[in-house]
C-alpha positions as CSV (number, residue, x, y, z in Angstrom):
1,X,-2.7,-2.2,3.2
2,X,-3.1,-5.2,0.8
3,X,-2.8,-3.1,-2.3
4,X,0.3,-1.6,-1.4
5,X,1.6,-5.0,-0.4
6,X,0.6,-6.5,-3.7
7,X,2.4,-3.5,-5.6
8,X,5.6,-4.1,-3.6
9,X,5.8,-8.0,-4.6
10,X,5.3,-7.0,-8.2
11,X,7.9,-4.1,-8.0
12,X,10.3,-6.7,-6.4
13,X,9.6,-9.3,-8.9
14,X,10.4,-6.8,-11.7
15,X,13.5,-5.5,-10.1
16,X,15.0,-9.2,-9.4
17,X,14.1,-10.2,-13.0
18,X,15.5,-7.0,-14.4
19,X,19.0,-8.0,-12.6
20,X,19.0,-11.1,-14.8
21,X,18.1,-9.6,-18.2
22,X,19.5,-7.4,-20.6
23,X,17.6,-4.1,-21.3
24,X,16.0,-4.6,-24.7
25,X,14.3,-1.4,-25.9
26,X,16.0,0.7,-23.2
27,X,15.4,4.3,-22.2
28,X,18.7,6.2,-21.8
29,X,19.0,8.7,-19.1
30,X,21.2,11.7,-19.9
31,X,22.9,13.3,-17.0
32,X,23.9,17.1,-17.1
33,X,27.6,16.2,-17.0
34,X,27.4,14.5,-20.2
35,X,27.2,11.0,-19.1
36,X,24.3,8.6,-19.9
37,X,23.2,5.1,-18.7
38,X,20.9,2.6,-20.0
39,X,17.8,1.5,-17.6
40,X,15.7,-1.4,-18.7
41,X,11.8,-1.3,-18.9
42,X,11.6,-4.1,-16.0
43,X,13.4,-1.3,-13.9
44,X,11.1,1.3,-14.9
45,X,8.2,-1.1,-14.1
46,X,9.7,-1.8,-10.6
47,X,9.7,1.9,-10.0
48,X,6.2,2.4,-11.2
49,X,5.0,-0.4,-9.1
50,X,7.0,0.9,-6.0
51,X,5.4,4.3,-6.7
52,X,2.0,3.2,-6.6
53,X,2.8,0.9,-3.5
54,X,3.7,4.3,-1.7
55,X,0.5,6.1,-2.9
56,X,-1.7,3.2,-1.8
57,X,0.0,3.2,1.4
58,X,-0.3,6.7,1.9
59,X,-4.1,6.6,1.0
60,X,-4.7,3.9,3.5
61,X,-2.4,4.9,6.4
62,X,-2.5,8.8,6.4
63,X,-6.1,9.5,4.6
64,X,-7.6,6.2,6.2
65,X,-9.3,5.4,3.0
66,X,-10.5,1.9,2.5
67,X,-9.4,0.9,-0.9
68,X,-11.6,-1.7,-2.6
69,X,-9.5,-4.8,-3.4
70,X,-11.2,-5.6,-6.6
71,X,-10.4,-2.1,-8.1
72,X,-6.8,-2.4,-6.5
73,X,-6.5,-5.9,-8.3
74,X,-7.6,-4.6,-11.7
75,X,-5.2,-1.7,-11.3
76,X,-2.4,-4.3,-10.6
77,X,-3.2,-6.5,-13.5
78,X,-3.2,-3.4,-15.9
79,X,0.0,-2.1,-14.7
80,X,1.7,-5.7,-14.9
81,X,0.5,-6.0,-18.4
82,X,1.7,-2.6,-19.3
83,X,5.1,-3.3,-18.0
84,X,5.3,-6.7,-19.8
85,X,4.2,-4.9,-23.0
86,X,6.9,-2.3,-22.6
87,X,9.6,-5.0,-22.1
88,X,8.7,-6.7,-25.3
89,X,9.1,-3.7,-27.7
90,X,12.1,-5.1,-29.4
91,X,9.8,-7.9,-30.9
92,X,8.0,-5.3,-33.1
93,X,11.0,-3.5,-34.1
94,X,10.8,-0.7,-31.5
95,X,14.2,-1.5,-29.9
96,X,17.2,-3.5,-30.7
97,X,17.3,-7.2,-30.5
98,X,19.8,-8.8,-28.0
99,X,22.2,-11.0,-29.8
100,X,20.8,-14.4,-30.6
101,X,17.2,-13.6,-29.9
102,X,15.1,-14.3,-32.9
103,X,11.7,-12.2,-33.0
104,X,8.9,-14.7,-32.5
105,X,5.8,-12.4,-31.6
106,X,2.5,-13.9,-30.9
107,X,-0.9,-12.0,-30.9
108,X,-1.2,-11.4,-27.4
109,X,2.3,-10.2,-26.9
110,X,1.8,-8.0,-30.0
111,X,-1.4,-6.6,-28.6
112,X,0.5,-5.9,-25.1
113,X,3.4,-4.1,-26.9
114,X,1.4,-1.9,-28.9
115,X,-0.9,-0.8,-26.5
116,X,1.6,-0.6,-23.5
117,X,1.4,3.2,-23.0
118,X,-2.5,3.2,-23.4
119,X,-2.4,0.5,-20.5
120,X,-0.3,2.8,-18.4
121,X,-2.6,5.6,-19.0
122,X,-5.5,3.5,-18.1
123,X,-4.0,2.0,-15.0
124,X,-3.2,5.9,-13.8
125,X,-6.8,6.8,-14.5
126,X,-7.9,3.6,-12.6
127,X,-5.6,4.6,-9.8
128,X,-7.1,8.1,-9.4
129,X,-10.8,6.7,-9.8
130,X,-10.0,4.1,-7.1
131,X,-8.9,6.8,-4.9
132,X,-11.8,9.0,-5.4
133,X,-14.3,6.0,-5.0
134,X,-12.7,5.5,-1.5
135,X,-12.7,9.1,-0.5
136,X,-16.5,9.4,-1.4
137,X,-17.1,6.0,0.3
138,X,-15.4,7.5,3.4
139,X,-17.4,10.9,3.1
140,X,-20.8,9.0,2.6
141,X,-20.2,6.4,5.5
142,X,-22.3,7.2,8.5
143,X,-20.3,8.0,11.6
144,X,-21.6,6.9,15.0
């Protein structure tokens, strides 16, 4: 239950922060009727966190798995770092600069930005590994 709550808190923080910022390197969603709208990476990060919260909640409540908190915290850390890297793509020329913002990258920001998609993939693999670990622990656990 705690992992889903942590991801809801992180998703809520990303959603609230995205209300106060302009989309930087923004994904554009095209609709079939010819219109399109821009969504910021922080909004996408909030959606990712809410999705993981639902998946953890499903694993804990419906499948009655005991998810190790240390694996869930590692997964949360990797996901938050990936979203922060996606949000800062404009510093490396991967998106447009908002008016009045000068690029001032540092080494950690550059690392997160260059490896944001890799961190998202690692996070999804870690989620699958966490669920498999919890499922195997449930199978091996003695009943009685």
